[in-house]
N, CA, C and O atoms as a Tripos MOL2 file, in Angstrom:
@<TRIPOS>MOLECULE
protein
  228   227    57     0     0
PROTEIN
NO_CHARGES

@<TRIPOS>ATOM
      1 N        -239.3950  -25.7620  -60.4590 N.3       1 UNK1
      2 CA       -240.1760  -25.3770  -59.2880 C.3       1 UNK1
      3 C        -241.5160  -24.8380  -59.7780 C.2       1 UNK1
      4 O        -241.5690  -23.8740  -60.5420 O.2       1 UNK1
      5 N        -242.5770  -25.4610  -59.3360 N.am      2 UNK2
      6 CA       -243.9090  -25.0070  -59.6900 C.3       2 UNK2
      7 C        -244.7120  -24.8340  -58.4090 C.2       2 UNK2
      8 O        -244.9040  -25.7730  -57.6370 O.2       2 UNK2
      9 N        -245.1730  -23.6070  -58.2090 N.am      3 UNK3
     10 CA       -246.0050  -23.3160  -57.0470 C.3       3 UNK3
     11 C        -247.4080  -22.9700  -57.5120 C.2       3 UNK3
     12 O        -247.5910  -22.3800  -58.5770 O.2       3 UNK3
     13 N        -248.3660  -23.3290  -56.7330 N.am      4 UNK4
     14 CA       -249.7520  -23.0530  -57.0520 C.3       4 UNK4
     15 C        -249.9970  -21.5410  -57.1430 C.2       4 UNK4
     16 O        -249.5760  -20.7960  -56.2580 O.2       4 UNK4
     17 N        -250.6700  -21.0850  -58.1990 N.am      5 UNK5
     18 CA       -251.0010  -19.6590  -58.3020 C.3       5 UNK5
     19 C        -251.8200  -19.1670  -57.1080 C.2       5 UNK5
     20 O        -251.6550  -18.0290  -56.6710 O.2       5 UNK5
     21 N        -252.6900  -20.0080  -56.5860 N.am      6 UNK6
     22 CA       -253.4750  -19.6370  -55.4130 C.3       6 UNK6
     23 C        -252.5690  -19.4410  -54.2030 C.2       6 UNK6
     24 O        -252.7360  -18.4810  -53.4500 O.2       6 UNK6
     25 N        -251.6200  -20.3370  -54.0140 N.am      7 UNK7
     26 CA       -250.6790  -20.2190  -52.9060 C.3       7 UNK7
     27 C        -249.8930  -18.9100  -53.0030 C.2       7 UNK7
     28 O        -249.6740  -18.2360  -51.9960 O.2       7 UNK7
     29 N        -249.4730  -18.5570  -54.2050 N.am      8 UNK8
     30 CA       -248.7030  -17.3270  -54.3900 C.3       8 UNK8
     31 C        -249.5120  -16.0710  -54.0680 C.2       8 UNK8
     32 O        -248.9330  -15.0380  -53.7330 O.2       8 UNK8
     33 N        -250.8230  -16.1430  -54.1640 N.am      9 UNK9
     34 CA       -251.6450  -14.9720  -53.8420 C.3       9 UNK9
     35 C        -251.8050  -14.7570  -52.3390 C.2       9 UNK9
     36 O        -252.1560  -13.6610  -51.9020 O.2       9 UNK9
     37 N        -251.5460  -15.8070  -51.5430 N.am     10 UNK10
     38 CA       -251.7360  -15.6480  -50.0980 C.3      10 UNK10
     39 C        -250.4250  -15.5750  -49.3110 C.2      10 UNK10
     40 O        -250.4250  -15.1660  -48.1500 O.2      10 UNK10
     41 N        -249.3080  -15.9690  -49.9350 N.am     11 UNK11
     42 CA       -248.0250  -15.9240  -49.2290 C.3      11 UNK11
     43 C        -247.5270  -14.4950  -49.0720 C.2      11 UNK11
     44 O        -247.6030  -13.6900  -50.0000 O.2      11 UNK11
     45 N        -247.0200  -14.1970  -47.8890 N.am     12 UNK12
     46 CA       -246.3680  -12.9070  -47.6330 C.3      12 UNK12
     47 C        -245.0950  -13.1670  -46.8300 C.2      12 UNK12
     48 O        -244.9680  -14.1880  -46.1530 O.2      12 UNK12
     49 N        -244.1710  -12.2390  -46.9170 N.am     13 UNK13
     50 CA       -242.9390  -12.3200  -46.1450 C.3      13 UNK13
     51 C        -243.3020  -12.2190  -44.6590 C.2      13 UNK13
     52 O        -244.0320  -11.3060  -44.2730 O.2      13 UNK13
     53 N        -242.8130  -13.1300  -43.8260 N.am     14 UNK14
     54 CA       -243.1440  -13.0740  -42.4050 C.3      14 UNK14
     55 C        -242.4890  -11.8930  -41.6790 C.2      14 UNK14
     56 O        -242.8970  -11.5470  -40.5710 O.2      14 UNK14
     57 N        -241.4910  -11.2840  -42.2880 N.am     15 UNK15
     58 CA       -240.7970  -10.1620  -41.6690 C.3      15 UNK15
     59 C        -241.4970   -8.8360  -41.9160 C.2      15 UNK15
     60 O        -241.6700   -8.0380  -40.9950 O.2      15 UNK15
     61 N        -241.9070   -8.5970  -43.1840 N.am     16 UNK16
     62 CA       -242.4650   -7.2790  -43.5160 C.3      16 UNK16
     63 C        -243.8620   -7.3220  -44.1390 C.2      16 UNK16
     64 O        -244.4490   -6.2720  -44.4020 O.2      16 UNK16
     65 N        -244.3930   -8.5000  -44.3740 N.am     17 UNK17
     66 CA       -245.7530   -8.6930  -44.8950 C.3      17 UNK17
     67 C        -245.9450   -8.2470  -46.3430 C.2      17 UNK17
     68 O        -247.0550   -7.8980  -46.7460 O.2      17 UNK17
     69 N        -244.8580   -8.2590  -47.1300 N.am     18 UNK18
     70 CA       -244.9280   -7.9350  -48.5540 C.3      18 UNK18
     71 C        -244.9580   -9.2450  -49.3370 C.2      18 UNK18
     72 O        -244.3210  -10.2210  -48.9410 O.2      18 UNK18
     73 N        -245.7000   -9.2690  -50.4490 N.am     19 UNK19
     74 CA       -245.7870  -10.4750  -51.2710 C.3      19 UNK19
     75 C        -244.4570  -10.6920  -51.9990 C.2      19 UNK19
     76 O        -243.9790   -9.7860  -52.6820 O.2      19 UNK19
     77 N        -243.8590  -11.8690  -51.8670 N.am     20 UNK20
     78 CA       -242.5720  -12.1340  -52.5120 C.3      20 UNK20
     79 C        -242.7200  -12.4650  -53.9910 C.2      20 UNK20
     80 O        -243.7780  -12.8980  -54.4480 O.2      20 UNK20
     81 N        -241.6330  -12.2490  -54.7280 N.am     21 UNK21
     82 CA       -241.5630  -12.6190  -56.1360 C.3      21 UNK21
     83 C        -240.9390  -14.0060  -56.2430 C.2      21 UNK21
     84 O        -240.1930  -14.4360  -55.3640 O.2      21 UNK21
     85 N        -241.2530  -14.6910  -57.3230 N.am     22 UNK22
     86 CA       -240.7300  -16.0390  -57.5410 C.3      22 UNK22
     87 C        -239.4570  -15.9510  -58.3750 C.2      22 UNK22
     88 O        -239.4390  -15.3050  -59.4240 O.2      22 UNK22
     89 N        -238.4040  -16.5940  -57.9140 N.am     23 UNK23
     90 CA       -237.1680  -16.7410  -58.6730 C.3      23 UNK23
     91 C        -237.0500  -18.2190  -59.0340 C.2      23 UNK23
     92 O        -236.5300  -19.0230  -58.2600 O.2      23 UNK23
     93 N        -237.5430  -18.5620  -60.2260 N.am     24 UNK24
     94 CA       -237.5720  -19.9600  -60.6640 C.3      24 UNK24
     95 C        -236.1740  -20.5540  -60.7420 C.2      24 UNK24
     96 O        -235.9630  -21.6980  -60.3420 O.2      24 UNK24
     97 N        -235.2120  -19.7790  -61.2580 N.am     25 UNK25
     98 CA       -233.8550  -20.2920  -61.4540 C.3      25 UNK25
     99 C        -233.1940  -20.6730  -60.1320 C.2      25 UNK25
    100 O        -232.5380  -21.7110  -60.0400 O.2      25 UNK25
    101 N        -233.3660  -19.8330  -59.1100 N.am     26 UNK26
    102 CA       -232.7460  -20.0980  -57.8080 C.3      26 UNK26
    103 C        -233.6110  -20.9860  -56.9240 C.2      26 UNK26
    104 O        -233.1280  -21.5080  -55.9200 O.2      26 UNK26
    105 N        -234.8760  -21.1660  -57.2770 N.am     27 UNK27
    106 CA       -235.7740  -21.9610  -56.4370 C.3      27 UNK27
    107 C        -236.0870  -21.2740  -55.1270 C.2      27 UNK27
    108 O        -236.1080  -21.9010  -54.0680 O.2      27 UNK27
    109 N        -236.3360  -19.9480  -55.2140 N.am     28 UNK28
    110 CA       -236.5770  -19.1420  -54.0170 C.3      28 UNK28
    111 C        -237.7270  -18.1670  -54.2390 C.2      28 UNK28
    112 O        -238.1450  -17.8990  -55.3660 O.2      28 UNK28
    113 N        -238.2150  -17.6520  -53.1240 N.am     29 UNK29
    114 CA       -239.1520  -16.5460  -53.1290 C.3      29 UNK29
    115 C        -238.3980  -15.3320  -52.6070 C.2      29 UNK29
    116 O        -237.8160  -15.3820  -51.5240 O.2      29 UNK29
    117 N        -238.4030  -14.2430  -53.3660 N.am     30 UNK30
    118 CA       -237.6250  -13.0600  -53.0230 C.3      30 UNK30
    119 C        -238.5110  -11.9290  -52.5360 C.2      30 UNK30
    120 O        -239.4910  -11.5670  -53.1860 O.2      30 UNK30
    121 N        -238.1580  -11.3790  -51.3890 N.am     31 UNK31
    122 CA       -238.8660  -10.2200  -50.8530 C.3      31 UNK31
    123 C        -238.0400   -8.9780  -51.1860 C.2      31 UNK31
    124 O        -236.9320   -8.8090  -50.6770 O.2      31 UNK31
    125 N        -238.5760   -8.1260  -52.0290 N.am     32 UNK32
    126 CA       -237.8510   -6.9220  -52.4380 C.3      32 UNK32
    127 C        -237.8470   -5.8620  -51.3410 C.2      32 UNK32
    128 O        -236.9770   -4.9910  -51.3310 O.2      32 UNK32
    129 N        -238.7910   -5.9230  -50.4330 N.am     33 UNK33
    130 CA       -238.8850   -4.9060  -49.3820 C.3      33 UNK33
    131 C        -237.8030   -5.0710  -48.3130 C.2      33 UNK33
    132 O        -237.1830   -4.0870  -47.9100 O.2      33 UNK33
    133 N        -237.5710   -6.2840  -47.8580 N.am     34 UNK34
    134 CA       -236.5920   -6.4780  -46.7820 C.3      34 UNK34
    135 C        -235.3350   -7.2020  -47.2470 C.2      34 UNK34
    136 O        -234.4020   -7.3750  -46.4630 O.2      34 UNK34
    137 N        -235.2930   -7.6320  -48.5200 N.am     35 UNK35
    138 CA       -234.0920   -8.2310  -49.0650 C.3      35 UNK35
    139 C        -233.7980   -9.6450  -48.5990 C.2      35 UNK35
    140 O        -232.6360  -10.0300  -48.4650 O.2      35 UNK35
    141 N        -234.8420  -10.4180  -48.3540 N.am     36 UNK36
    142 CA       -234.6500  -11.8150  -47.9450 C.3      36 UNK36
    143 C        -235.1000  -12.7520  -49.0590 C.2      36 UNK36
    144 O        -236.0460  -12.4580  -49.7900 O.2      36 UNK36
    145 N        -234.4150  -13.8780  -49.1780 N.am     37 UNK37
    146 CA       -234.7730  -14.9170  -50.1370 C.3      37 UNK37
    147 C        -235.1320  -16.1770  -49.3610 C.2      37 UNK37
    148 O        -234.3160  -16.7200  -48.6170 O.2      37 UNK37
    149 N        -236.3540  -16.6260  -49.5460 N.am     38 UNK38
    150 CA       -236.8520  -17.8080  -48.8340 C.3      38 UNK38
    151 C        -236.7520  -19.0280  -49.7440 C.2      38 UNK38
    152 O        -237.1910  -18.9710  -50.8930 O.2      38 UNK38
    153 N        -236.1840  -20.1320  -49.2540 N.am     39 UNK39
    154 CA       -236.0350  -21.3180  -50.0950 C.3      39 UNK39
    155 C        -237.3640  -22.0290  -50.3240 C.2      39 UNK39
    156 O        -238.3000  -21.9240  -49.5310 O.2      39 UNK39
    157 N        -237.4090  -22.7540  -51.4350 N.am     40 UNK40
    158 CA       -238.5320  -23.6470  -51.7190 C.3      40 UNK40
    159 C        -237.9350  -25.0420  -51.7620 C.2      40 UNK40
    160 O        -237.1050  -25.3420  -52.6200 O.2      40 UNK40
    161 N        -238.3540  -25.8900  -50.8430 N.am     41 UNK41
    162 CA       -237.8190  -27.2520  -50.7440 C.3      41 UNK41
    163 C        -238.9030  -28.2710  -51.0670 C.2      41 UNK41
    164 O        -239.9540  -28.3120  -50.4270 O.2      41 UNK41
    165 N        -238.6260  -29.0790  -52.0600 N.am     42 UNK42
    166 CA       -239.5810  -30.1090  -52.5060 C.3      42 UNK42
    167 C        -240.9470  -29.5060  -52.7970 C.2      42 UNK42
    168 O        -241.9760  -30.1120  -52.4940 O.2      42 UNK42
    169 N        -240.9580  -28.3080  -53.3860 N.am     43 UNK43
    170 CA       -242.2040  -27.6540  -53.7630 C.3      43 UNK43
    171 C        -242.9100  -26.9370  -52.6340 C.2      43 UNK43
    172 O        -244.0240  -26.4470  -52.8180 O.2      43 UNK43
    173 N        -242.2810  -26.8630  -51.4560 N.am     44 UNK44
    174 CA       -242.8940  -26.2260  -50.2920 C.3      44 UNK44
    175 C        -242.0820  -24.9780  -49.9050 C.2      44 UNK44
    176 O        -240.9060  -25.0920  -49.5610 O.2      44 UNK44
    177 N        -242.7000  -23.7950  -49.9580 N.am     45 UNK45
    178 CA       -241.9920  -22.5850  -49.5440 C.3      45 UNK45
    179 C        -241.7070  -22.6140  -48.0400 C.2      45 UNK45
    180 O        -242.5930  -22.8870  -47.2300 O.2      45 UNK45
    181 N        -240.4560  -22.3290  -47.6860 N.am     46 UNK46
    182 CA       -240.0610  -22.2880  -46.2760 C.3      46 UNK46
    183 C        -240.0410  -20.8160  -45.8740 C.2      46 UNK46
    184 O        -239.0150  -20.1450  -45.9860 O.2      46 UNK46
    185 N        -241.1760  -20.3280  -45.4090 N.am     47 UNK47
    186 CA       -241.3400  -18.9120  -45.0830 C.3      47 UNK47
    187 C        -241.0140  -18.6670  -43.6150 C.2      47 UNK47
    188 O        -241.8650  -18.2390  -42.8360 O.2      47 UNK47
    189 N        -239.7600  -18.9480  -43.2550 N.am     48 UNK48
    190 CA       -239.2560  -18.7690  -41.8980 C.3      48 UNK48
    191 C        -238.0330  -17.8710  -42.0080 C.2      48 UNK48
    192 O        -237.0860  -18.1980  -42.7250 O.2      48 UNK48
    193 N        -238.0430  -16.7520  -41.3110 N.am     49 UNK49
    194 CA       -236.9540  -15.7810  -41.4180 C.3      49 UNK49
    195 C        -235.5970  -16.4000  -41.0950 C.2      49 UNK49
    196 O        -234.5970  -16.0270  -41.7090 O.2      49 UNK49
    197 N        -235.5380  -17.3160  -40.1670 N.am     50 UNK50
    198 CA       -234.2760  -17.9620  -39.8030 C.3      50 UNK50
    199 C        -233.7130  -18.8200  -40.9250 C.2      50 UNK50
    200 O        -232.5130  -19.0940  -40.9460 O.2      50 UNK50
    201 N        -234.5510  -19.2460  -41.8520 N.am     51 UNK51
    202 CA       -234.1260  -20.0710  -42.9800 C.3      51 UNK51
    203 C        -233.7870  -19.2350  -44.2130 C.2      51 UNK51
    204 O        -233.2190  -19.7620  -45.1700 O.2      51 UNK51
    205 N        -234.1190  -17.9590  -44.2110 N.am     52 UNK52
    206 CA       -233.9060  -17.0830  -45.3580 C.3      52 UNK52
    207 C        -232.4610  -16.6250  -45.4360 C.2      52 UNK52
    208 O        -231.7310  -16.6320  -44.4450 O.2      52 UNK52
    209 N        -232.0640  -16.2250  -46.6460 N.am     53 UNK53
    210 CA       -230.7270  -15.6380  -46.8000 C.3      53 UNK53
    211 C        -230.8970  -14.1910  -47.2450 C.2      53 UNK53
    212 O        -231.8770  -13.8390  -47.9020 O.2      53 UNK53
    213 N        -229.9430  -13.3760  -46.8830 N.am     54 UNK54
    214 CA       -229.9530  -11.9510  -47.2370 C.3      54 UNK54
    215 C        -229.5130  -11.8140  -48.6920 C.2      54 UNK54
    216 O        -228.5360  -12.4360  -49.1080 O.2      54 UNK54
    217 N        -230.2310  -11.0020  -49.4660 N.am     55 UNK55
    218 CA       -229.9240  -10.7650  -50.8730 C.3      55 UNK55
    219 C        -229.4050   -9.3440  -51.0380 C.2      55 UNK55
    220 O        -229.9300   -8.4080  -50.4340 O.2      55 UNK55
    221 N        -228.3750   -9.1900  -51.8550 N.am     56 UNK56
    222 CA       -227.8480   -7.8580  -52.1530 C.3      56 UNK56
    223 C        -226.8910   -7.3490  -51.0940 C.2      56 UNK56
    224 O        -226.4670   -8.0850  -50.2030 O.2      56 UNK56
    225 N        -226.5570   -6.0460  -51.2150 N.am     57 UNK57
    226 CA       -225.5450   -5.4660  -50.3110 C.3      57 UNK57
    227 C        -225.9830   -5.3530  -48.8800 C.2      57 UNK57
    228 O        -225.2190   -4.8830  -48.0370 O.2      57 UNK57
@<TRIPOS>BOND
     1     1     2 1
     2     2     3 1
     3     3     4 2
     4     3     5 am
     5     5     6 1
     6     6     7 1
     7     7     8 2
     8     7     9 am
     9     9    10 1
    10    10    11 1
    11    11    12 2
    12    11    13 am
    13    13    14 1
    14    14    15 1
    15    15    16 2
    16    15    17 am
    17    17    18 1
    18    18    19 1
    19    19    20 2
    20    19    21 am
    21    21    22 1
    22    22    23 1
    23    23    24 2
    24    23    25 am
    25    25    26 1
    26    26    27 1
    27    27    28 2
    28    27    29 am
    29    29    30 1
    30    30    31 1
    31    31    32 2
    32    31    33 am
    33    33    34 1
    34    34    35 1
    35    35    36 2
    36    35    37 am
    37    37    38 1
    38    38    39 1
    39    39    40 2
    40    39    41 am
    41    41    42 1
    42    42    43 1
    43    43    44 2
    44    43    45 am
    45    45    46 1
    46    46    47 1
    47    47    48 2
    48    47    49 am
    49    49    50 1
    50    50    51 1
    51    51    52 2
    52    51    53 am
    53    53    54 1
    54    54    55 1
    55    55    56 2
    56    55    57 am
    57    57    58 1
    58    58    59 1
    59    59    60 2
    60    59    61 am
    61    61    62 1
    62    62    63 1
    63    63    64 2
    64    63    65 am
    65    65    66 1
    66    66    67 1
    67    67    68 2
    68    67    69 am
    69    69    70 1
    70    70    71 1
    71    71    72 2
    72    71    73 am
    73    73    74 1
    74    74    75 1
    75    75    76 2
    76    75    77 am
    77    77    78 1
    78    78    79 1
    79    79    80 2
    80    79    81 am
    81    81    82 1
    82    82    83 1
    83    83    84 2
    84    83    85 am
    85    85    86 1
    86    86    87 1
    87    87    88 2
    88    87    89 am
    89    89    90 1
    90    90    91 1
    91    91    92 2
    92    91    93 am
    93    93    94 1
    94    94    95 1
    95    95    96 2
    96    95    97 am
    97    97    98 1
    98    98    99 1
    99    99   100 2
   100    99   101 am
   101   101   102 1
   102   102   103 1
   103   103   104 2
   104   103   105 am
   105   105   106 1
   106   106   107 1
   107   107   108 2
   108   107   109 am
   109   109   110 1
   110   110   111 1
   111   111   112 2
   112   111   113 am
   113   113   114 1
   114   114   115 1
   115   115   116 2
   116   115   117 am
   117   117   118 1
   118   118   119 1
   119   119   120 2
   120   119   121 am
   121   121   122 1
   122   122   123 1
   123   123   124 2
   124   123   125 am
   125   125   126 1
   126   126   127 1
   127   127   128 2
   128   127   129 am
   129   129   130 1
   130   130   131 1
   131   131   132 2
   132   131   133 am
   133   133   134 1
   134   134   135 1
   135   135   136 2
   136   135   137 am
   137   137   138 1
   138   138   139 1
   139   139   140 2
   140   139   141 am
   141   141   142 1
   142   142   143 1
   143   143   144 2
   144   143   145 am
   145   145   146 1
   146   146   147 1
   147   147   148 2
   148   147   149 am
   149   149   150 1
   150   150   151 1
   151   151   152 2
   152   151   153 am
   153   153   154 1
   154   154   155 1
   155   155   156 2
   156   155   157 am
   157   157   158 1
   158   158   159 1
   159   159   160 2
   160   159   161 am
   161   161   162 1
   162   162   163 1
   163   163   164 2
   164   163   165 am
   165   165   166 1
   166   166   167 1
   167   167   168 2
   168   167   169 am
   169   169   170 1
   170   170   171 1
   171   171   172 2
   172   171   173 am
   173   173   174 1
   174   174   175 1
   175   175   176 2
   176   175   177 am
   177   177   178 1
   178   178   179 1
   179   179   180 2
   180   179   181 am
   181   181   182 1
   182   182   183 1
   183   183   184 2
   184   183   185 am
   185   185   186 1
   186   186   187 1
   187   187   188 2
   188   187   189 am
   189   189   190 1
   190   190   191 1
   191   191   192 2
   192   191   193 am
   193   193   194 1
   194   194   195 1
   195   195   196 2
   196   195   197 am
   197   197   198 1
   198   198   199 1
   199   199   200 2
   200   199   201 am
   201   201   202 1
   202   202   203 1
   203   203   204 2
   204   203   205 am
   205   205   206 1
   206   206   207 1
   207   207   208 2
   208   207   209 am
   209   209   210 1
   210   210   211 1
   211   211   212 2
   212   211   213 am
   213   213   214 1
   214   214   215 1
   215   215   216 2
   216   215   217 am
   217   217   218 1
   218   218   219 1
   219   219   220 2
   220   219   221 am
   221   221   222 1
   222   222   223 1
   223   223   224 2
   224   223   225 am
   225   225   226 1
   226   226   227 1
   227   227   228 2
@<TRIPOS>SUBSTRUCTURE
     1 UNK1         2 RESIDUE 1 A UNK
     2 UNK2         6 RESIDUE 1 A UNK
     3 UNK3        10 RESIDUE 1 A UNK
     4 UNK4        14 RESIDUE 1 A UNK
     5 UNK5        18 RESIDUE 1 A UNK
     6 UNK6        22 RESIDUE 1 A UNK
     7 UNK7        26 RESIDUE 1 A UNK
     8 UNK8        30 RESIDUE 1 A UNK
     9 UNK9        34 RESIDUE 1 A UNK
    10 UNK10       38 RESIDUE 1 A UNK
    11 UNK11       42 RESIDUE 1 A UNK
    12 UNK12       46 RESIDUE 1 A UNK
    13 UNK13       50 RESIDUE 1 A UNK
    14 UNK14       54 RESIDUE 1 A UNK
    15 UNK15       58 RESIDUE 1 A UNK
    16 UNK16       62 RESIDUE 1 A UNK
    17 UNK17       66 RESIDUE 1 A UNK
    18 UNK18       70 RESIDUE 1 A UNK
    19 UNK19       74 RESIDUE 1 A UNK
    20 UNK20       78 RESIDUE 1 A UNK
    21 UNK21       82 RESIDUE 1 A UNK
    22 UNK22       86 RESIDUE 1 A UNK
    23 UNK23       90 RESIDUE 1 A UNK
    24 UNK24       94 RESIDUE 1 A UNK
    25 UNK25       98 RESIDUE 1 A UNK
    26 UNK26      102 RESIDUE 1 A UNK
    27 UNK27      106 RESIDUE 1 A UNK
    28 UNK28      110 RESIDUE 1 A UNK
    29 UNK29      114 RESIDUE 1 A UNK
    30 UNK30      118 RESIDUE 1 A UNK
    31 UNK31      122 RESIDUE 1 A UNK
    32 UNK32      126 RESIDUE 1 A UNK
    33 UNK33      130 RESIDUE 1 A UNK
    34 UNK34      134 RESIDUE 1 A UNK
    35 UNK35      138 RESIDUE 1 A UNK
    36 UNK36      142 RESIDUE 1 A UNK
    37 UNK37      146 RESIDUE 1 A UNK
    38 UNK38      150 RESIDUE 1 A UNK
    39 UNK39      154 RESIDUE 1 A UNK
    40 UNK40      158 RESIDUE 1 A UNK
    41 UNK41      162 RESIDUE 1 A UNK
    42 UNK42      166 RESIDUE 1 A UNK
    43 UNK43      170 RESIDUE 1 A UNK
    44 UNK44      174 RESIDUE 1 A UNK
    45 UNK45      178 RESIDUE 1 A UNK
    46 UNK46      182 RESIDUE 1 A UNK
    47 UNK47      186 RESIDUE 1 A UNK
    48 UNK48      190 RESIDUE 1 A UNK
    49 UNK49      194 RESIDUE 1 A UNK
    50 UNK50      198 RESIDUE 1 A UNK
    51 UNK51      202 RESIDUE 1 A UNK
    52 UNK52      206 RESIDUE 1 A UNK
    53 UNK53      210 RESIDUE 1 A UNK
    54 UNK54      214 RESIDUE 1 A UNK
    55 UNK55      218 RESIDUE 1 A UNK
    56 UNK56      222 RESIDUE 1 A UNK
    57 UNK57      226 RESIDUE 1 A UNK
């Protein structure tokens, strides 16, 4: 999974507006503030809360 560095500077979590971290192994963008993981499909981040999965407890 390779995302543009420019794209990563403008993406924010749609739920809490925090910049997500990249999890290359899982192919996701992780928001540490609200605990959501957003999938990246075919190189395109799916930044839709309904598509995210909850991470952690």
